[in-house]
C-alpha positions as CSV (number, residue, x, y, z in Angstrom):
1,M,-76.2,-145.6,222.1
2,R,-77.6,-144.1,219.7
3,S,-75.3,-143.9,216.3
4,P,-73.7,-140.2,215.3
5,P,-75.6,-138.3,212.6
6,L,-74.0,-138.7,209.5
7,L,-72.8,-135.8,207.7
8,S,-73.6,-134.3,204.5
9,V,-70.3,-133.7,202.4
10,E,-70.5,-132.1,199.0
11,F,-67.9,-132.5,196.6
12,P,-67.2,-129.8,194.1
13,V,-67.3,-131.1,190.8
14,L,-63.9,-131.0,188.7
15,K,-64.5,-129.6,185.8
16,S,-61.5,-129.9,183.4
17,Q,-58.7,-126.4,183.4
18,P,-59.0,-124.7,180.2
19,M,-56.0,-124.7,177.7
20,P,-54.1,-121.7,178.3
21,I,-55.5,-119.1,175.1
22,P,-53.2,-119.2,172.1
23,K,-51.0,-115.8,171.3
24,T,-52.3,-115.9,167.7
25,K,-54.4,-112.5,167.9
26,S,-51.4,-110.4,168.9
27,A,-48.6,-112.5,166.9
28,I,-50.8,-111.7,164.1
29,A,-51.6,-108.0,165.1
30,R,-47.3,-108.4,165.7
31,A,-47.0,-109.7,162.3
32,K,-48.0,-107.2,160.0
33,K,-45.5,-104.8,161.1
34,I,-42.7,-106.8,160.7
35,K,-39.9,-105.5,157.7
36,L,-36.8,-108.1,158.7
37,L,-36.8,-111.2,159.5
38,L,-33.6,-112.8,161.4
39,F,-32.8,-116.3,162.0
40,D,-30.4,-118.1,164.5
41,V,-28.8,-120.8,162.8
42,D,-28.1,-124.5,164.6
43,G,-31.4,-125.8,165.7
44,V,-33.8,-123.5,163.6
45,L,-32.1,-123.8,159.5
46,T,-30.4,-126.7,160.7
47,D,-31.8,-129.5,163.0
48,G,-28.9,-128.7,165.3
49,K,-26.3,-131.6,164.7
50,L,-22.8,-130.4,163.8
51,Y,-20.7,-132.5,161.7
52,I,-17.1,-132.0,162.7
53,F,-14.5,-133.0,160.2
54,P,-10.6,-132.8,161.0
55,L,-8.7,-131.9,158.5
56,P,-4.6,-132.3,157.9
57,A,-2.6,-128.7,157.7
58,P,-1.1,-128.5,154.4
59,G,1.9,-130.5,154.3
60,Q,1.1,-133.1,157.3
61,S,-0.2,-136.2,156.6
62,S,-3.9,-137.6,158.0
63,S,-2.3,-139.5,160.9
64,K,-1.3,-136.9,163.4
65,D,-1.1,-138.1,166.7
66,E,-4.5,-138.4,168.4
67,G,-5.0,-135.4,170.6
68,E,-3.8,-132.8,168.3
69,F,-6.1,-131.3,165.8
70,G,-5.2,-129.1,162.8
71,P,-8.1,-127.1,160.4
72,V,-11.5,-128.9,161.1
73,L,-14.4,-128.5,158.3
74,E,-18.1,-127.9,160.1
75,V,-20.6,-129.5,158.3
76,K,-24.3,-128.4,158.7
77,G,-28.1,-129.5,156.7
78,F,-30.5,-126.7,155.4
79,H,-33.7,-127.7,154.1
80,A,-35.0,-126.6,150.5
81,H,-38.6,-125.5,152.1
82,D,-36.2,-122.8,154.0
83,G,-34.7,-121.8,151.1
84,M,-37.5,-121.4,149.1
85,G,-39.5,-119.4,151.9
86,I,-36.5,-117.1,152.3
87,S,-36.5,-115.8,148.6
88,I,-40.3,-115.9,148.4
89,A,-40.0,-113.5,151.5
90,H,-37.6,-111.6,149.1
91,L,-40.1,-111.2,147.3
92,A,-42.7,-109.4,148.8
93,G,-40.0,-107.0,150.4
94,L,-38.6,-108.1,153.9
95,K,-35.1,-108.0,154.3
96,T,-33.4,-111.2,156.0
97,G,-30.2,-112.2,158.4
98,L,-28.6,-114.4,160.6
99,I,-27.4,-114.4,163.9
100,T,-25.0,-117.0,165.1
101,K,-23.1,-118.1,167.9
102,R,-20.6,-120.4,165.5
103,V,-18.3,-119.7,163.0
104,S,-19.0,-121.7,159.9
105,A,-18.0,-121.5,156.0
106,T,-21.0,-123.0,155.3
107,V,-23.1,-120.5,157.1
108,A,-21.6,-117.8,154.8
109,L,-22.0,-119.4,151.6
110,R,-25.9,-120.3,152.4
111,G,-26.0,-116.7,153.3
112,R,-24.7,-115.5,150.6
113,D,-26.9,-118.2,148.1
114,L,-29.8,-117.1,149.7
115,K,-29.1,-113.3,149.5
116,M,-29.3,-112.7,152.9
117,E,-28.8,-109.0,153.6
118,Y,-27.2,-109.2,157.2
119,V,-24.6,-112.2,158.3
120,R,-23.5,-112.5,161.8
121,Q,-21.3,-115.3,163.0
122,G,-19.4,-115.7,166.1
123,M,-22.3,-113.3,168.2
124,H,-22.3,-114.6,171.7
125,D,-23.9,-111.6,172.4
126,K,-26.9,-111.6,170.1
127,R,-28.9,-108.5,171.5
128,A,-25.9,-106.5,170.8
129,A,-25.5,-108.0,167.0
130,F,-29.5,-107.3,166.3
131,E,-29.2,-103.9,167.9
132,E,-26.5,-103.0,164.9
133,I,-28.7,-104.7,162.3
134,L,-31.3,-102.4,163.7
135,R,-28.7,-99.4,163.0
136,E,-27.9,-100.5,159.9
137,S,-30.8,-101.9,158.8
138,G,-32.8,-98.3,160.2
139,F,-35.8,-100.6,161.4
140,S,-37.0,-100.3,164.8
141,A,-37.3,-103.3,166.8
142,S,-41.1,-103.7,166.5
143,E,-40.5,-104.1,162.6
144,A,-38.3,-107.2,163.5
145,A,-39.0,-110.9,164.1
146,Y,-36.2,-113.4,165.3
147,V,-36.5,-117.4,165.2
148,G,-34.7,-119.0,168.2
149,D,-34.4,-122.1,169.6
150,D,-32.7,-122.1,172.6
151,V,-31.6,-119.9,175.7
152,I,-29.2,-118.2,174.1
153,D,-31.8,-116.5,171.9
154,L,-34.6,-114.5,174.3
155,S,-31.9,-111.7,174.4
156,V,-33.1,-110.8,171.5
157,M,-36.4,-112.3,171.6
158,R,-37.9,-110.1,174.4
159,R,-36.6,-107.1,172.3
160,C,-37.7,-107.7,169.0
161,G,-41.5,-107.0,167.3
162,L,-42.4,-110.9,166.9
163,A,-40.7,-113.5,168.8
164,I,-41.2,-117.1,167.1
165,A,-40.2,-120.7,168.4
166,V,-39.4,-123.3,166.8
167,A,-41.9,-126.7,167.5
168,N,-38.7,-128.4,169.1
169,A,-37.2,-125.3,170.6
170,R,-36.5,-125.8,174.6
171,A,-39.5,-124.9,176.8
172,E,-38.1,-121.7,178.4
173,V,-38.1,-120.3,174.7
174,K,-41.6,-121.4,173.2
175,R,-43.1,-120.3,176.4
176,E,-41.6,-116.8,175.7
177,A,-42.5,-116.8,172.0
178,H,-45.8,-114.9,170.0
179,Y,-45.7,-117.6,167.7
180,V,-44.7,-121.3,167.7
181,T,-43.5,-122.7,164.0
182,I,-45.5,-126.2,163.1
183,H,-42.3,-127.4,162.2
184,S,-38.8,-128.3,163.5
185,G,-36.0,-126.8,163.5
186,G,-34.4,-127.8,160.1
187,E,-37.0,-129.6,158.6
188,G,-39.2,-126.6,157.3
189,A,-39.6,-124.0,160.7
190,A,-38.4,-121.0,158.7
191,R,-40.4,-121.7,155.7
192,D,-43.6,-121.5,158.6
193,A,-42.1,-118.2,159.8
194,V,-42.6,-116.2,156.5
195,E,-45.8,-118.1,155.6
196,F,-47.4,-116.7,159.0
197,I,-46.0,-113.6,158.3
198,L,-46.9,-113.0,155.0
199,K,-49.8,-114.4,155.6
200,A,-51.3,-112.1,158.5
201,Q,-49.8,-109.3,156.4
202,G,-52.3,-110.7,153.5
203,K,-49.0,-111.1,151.2
204,W,-49.1,-114.8,150.8
205,K,-51.2,-115.5,147.4
206,Q,-50.0,-112.7,145.6
207,I,-46.3,-113.3,146.0
208,V,-46.3,-116.9,145.2
209,E,-48.1,-116.3,142.1
210,Q,-45.9,-113.9,141.5
211,Y,-42.5,-115.9,141.9
212,I,-44.5,-118.9,139.8
213,G,-44.8,-116.5,137.5
214,E,-41.5,-115.4,137.3
215,R,-40.3,-118.7,136.7
216,S,-42.5,-119.4,134.8
217,G,-41.6,-116.6,132.5
218,K,-45.0,-115.3,132.9
219,S,-46.8,-112.1,134.3
220,S,-48.1,-112.4,137.3
221,T,-51.9,-111.5,137.6
């Protein structure tokens, strides 16, 4: 019996799949138009951790029955690099603000210290808060950037001109962002956003020198 002829099978050469093209070009074009920079708070200006301490009400001892809660103190940590970045953003003429679902005296104090023009707390509908800020500021959506980290931020990110996600944002948020920061939330992400925008606008070096000059008592060149 003759053996059946051998079949010649050609296997396709496997090639590595190309990496997705970064949105850098689109993001730079969008960043050039930005005049208003808004941030989420928890997970963006902070690392997302919440420190909540129960406080006794006036006239009450601290040994209340377990399960009964009075006033609480909510504490958050902010990064100095972000504060510097926001100060530089103001020097460059950008308006800044924050939109957060939670309400905290710590956030109100931070917003005041950084001289943010728009501080919106207790905002369960962030899109509505964003629209209100646009009306108040007179800017268009394409002139606004927003930095977020979780799905609650997507309603604003889908509407604004430049959507920015922090490095440790949820995957769904990163997918819809035009730019993803190098640093994580609470570790310099806001500073990354400021630098990206001002570098796209060709202002970064000049503004930094101006900032240094003003604080050293010398005029910038």
